[in-house]
C-alpha positions as CSV (number, residue, x, y, z in Angstrom):
1,X,-12.4,32.3,33.8
2,X,-13.0,33.4,37.4
3,X,-12.2,37.0,36.5
4,X,-15.1,37.1,34.0
5,X,-17.6,35.7,36.5
6,X,-16.4,38.1,39.2
7,X,-16.8,41.0,36.8
8,X,-20.4,39.9,35.9
9,X,-21.2,39.6,39.6
10,X,-19.8,43.0,40.2
11,X,-21.8,44.5,37.3
12,X,-25.0,42.9,38.6
13,X,-24.3,44.2,42.1
14,X,-23.8,47.7,40.8
15,X,-27.0,47.4,38.9
16,X,-28.9,46.4,42.1
17,X,-27.4,49.3,44.0
18,X,-28.4,51.7,41.2
19,X,-31.9,50.2,41.2
20,X,-32.1,50.7,44.9
21,X,-31.4,54.4,44.5
22,X,-34.2,54.7,42.0
23,X,-36.6,52.9,44.3
24,X,-35.6,55.0,47.2
25,X,-36.3,58.2,45.1
26,X,-39.7,56.8,44.1
27,X,-40.5,56.0,47.7
28,X,-39.6,59.5,48.7
29,X,-41.8,60.9,46.0
30,X,-44.8,58.7,47.1
31,X,-44.0,59.5,50.7
32,X,-44.1,63.2,50.0
33,X,-47.3,62.7,48.1
34,X,-48.8,60.8,51.0
35,X,-48.1,63.9,53.2
36,X,-49.9,66.1,50.8
37,X,-52.5,64.0,49.0
38,X,-53.5,66.8,46.7
39,X,-49.9,66.8,45.3
40,X,-50.1,63.4,43.5
41,X,-53.6,61.9,44.0
42,X,-55.9,64.7,43.0
43,X,-58.1,62.8,40.6
44,X,-57.5,59.2,41.8
45,X,-60.5,57.1,42.8
46,X,-59.3,54.5,45.3
47,X,-62.8,53.2,46.3
48,X,-63.1,54.7,49.7
49,X,-59.4,54.3,50.7
50,X,-57.7,57.5,51.7
51,X,-55.2,58.4,49.0
52,X,-52.6,59.4,51.6
53,X,-52.7,56.0,53.2
54,X,-52.4,54.3,49.8
55,X,-49.4,56.5,49.0
56,X,-47.8,55.9,52.3
57,X,-48.2,52.1,51.9
58,X,-46.6,52.3,48.5
59,X,-43.8,54.4,49.8
60,X,-43.1,51.9,52.6
61,X,-43.2,49.0,50.2
62,X,-40.7,50.6,47.8
63,X,-38.4,51.6,50.6
64,X,-38.3,48.0,51.9
65,X,-37.5,46.7,48.4
66,X,-34.8,49.3,48.0
67,X,-33.2,48.1,51.3
68,X,-33.3,44.5,50.1
69,X,-31.6,45.6,46.8
70,X,-28.9,47.4,48.8
71,X,-28.2,44.3,50.8
72,X,-28.0,42.1,47.7
73,X,-25.8,44.6,46.0
74,X,-23.4,45.0,48.9
75,X,-23.2,41.2,49.5
76,X,-22.5,40.7,45.7
77,X,-19.8,43.4,45.7
78,X,-18.3,41.8,48.8
79,X,-18.3,38.4,47.1
80,X,-16.8,39.8,43.9
81,X,-14.0,41.5,45.9
82,X,-13.2,38.4,47.9
83,X,-14.8,35.3,46.4
84,X,-14.2,33.3,49.6
85,X,-17.0,35.5,51.2
86,X,-19.6,34.6,48.6
87,X,-21.7,32.4,50.9
88,X,-23.8,35.1,52.5
89,X,-24.7,36.3,49.0
90,X,-25.7,32.8,48.0
91,X,-27.8,32.3,51.1
92,X,-29.6,35.6,50.5
93,X,-30.3,35.1,46.8
94,X,-31.3,31.5,47.5
95,X,-33.9,32.6,49.9
96,X,-35.1,35.2,47.4
97,X,-35.3,32.6,44.7
98,X,-37.3,30.3,47.0
99,X,-39.7,33.1,48.0
100,X,-40.4,34.1,44.4
101,X,-40.9,30.4,43.5
102,X,-43.4,30.0,46.3
103,X,-45.2,33.2,45.0
104,X,-45.2,31.9,41.5
105,X,-46.7,28.5,42.6
106,X,-49.3,30.1,44.9
107,X,-50.3,32.5,42.1
108,X,-50.7,29.7,39.7
109,X,-52.7,27.6,42.1
110,X,-54.8,30.7,43.2
111,X,-55.7,31.5,39.6
112,X,-53.8,34.8,39.2
113,X,-53.9,36.6,35.9
114,X,-51.3,35.9,33.3
115,X,-49.8,39.3,33.9
116,X,-49.2,38.6,37.6
117,X,-47.8,35.2,36.8
118,X,-45.5,36.6,34.2
119,X,-44.3,39.2,36.6
120,X,-43.5,36.5,39.2
121,X,-41.8,34.4,36.6
122,X,-39.5,37.3,35.6
123,X,-38.7,37.9,39.3
124,X,-37.9,34.2,39.6
125,X,-35.5,34.4,36.6
126,X,-33.8,37.4,38.0
127,X,-33.3,35.9,41.4
128,X,-32.2,32.6,39.8
129,X,-29.7,34.4,37.6
130,X,-28.2,36.1,40.6
131,X,-27.9,32.8,42.4
132,X,-26.3,31.1,39.5
133,X,-23.8,34.0,39.1
134,X,-22.8,33.6,42.7
135,X,-22.7,29.8,42.5
136,X,-20.4,29.9,39.5
137,X,-18.0,32.1,41.4
138,X,-18.1,29.7,44.3
139,X,-17.4,26.7,42.1
140,X,-14.3,28.3,40.6
141,X,-12.7,28.5,44.1
């Protein structure tokens, strides 16, 4: 049974690493667009905000998210390779789950739109699923 749980954790970790690559490529595209605002933001009305600043901020945000996905992916692969080292993965995904839960609660209390709340809920489910996968591997030891 442990082997199936380790395989699912390895698959999830590989998915996170692949997603990190996609986000890094998007960050590079937006970063390139921020250098030459006419490349991507020719007809965008951003209400007085310079389009290059907006593109640079988006690129930085995507790059930070890609770095976090790399960390989660590598910690998951490490835990799948040697289940005794799963604790760092559990701590990291537990913190991620807590942060998304706080965001969900603050969005609900703040009166966010249903789209924003559903996005936070899906993020919470993904973080929770990652934590549960790691916890199941830990319990099998």
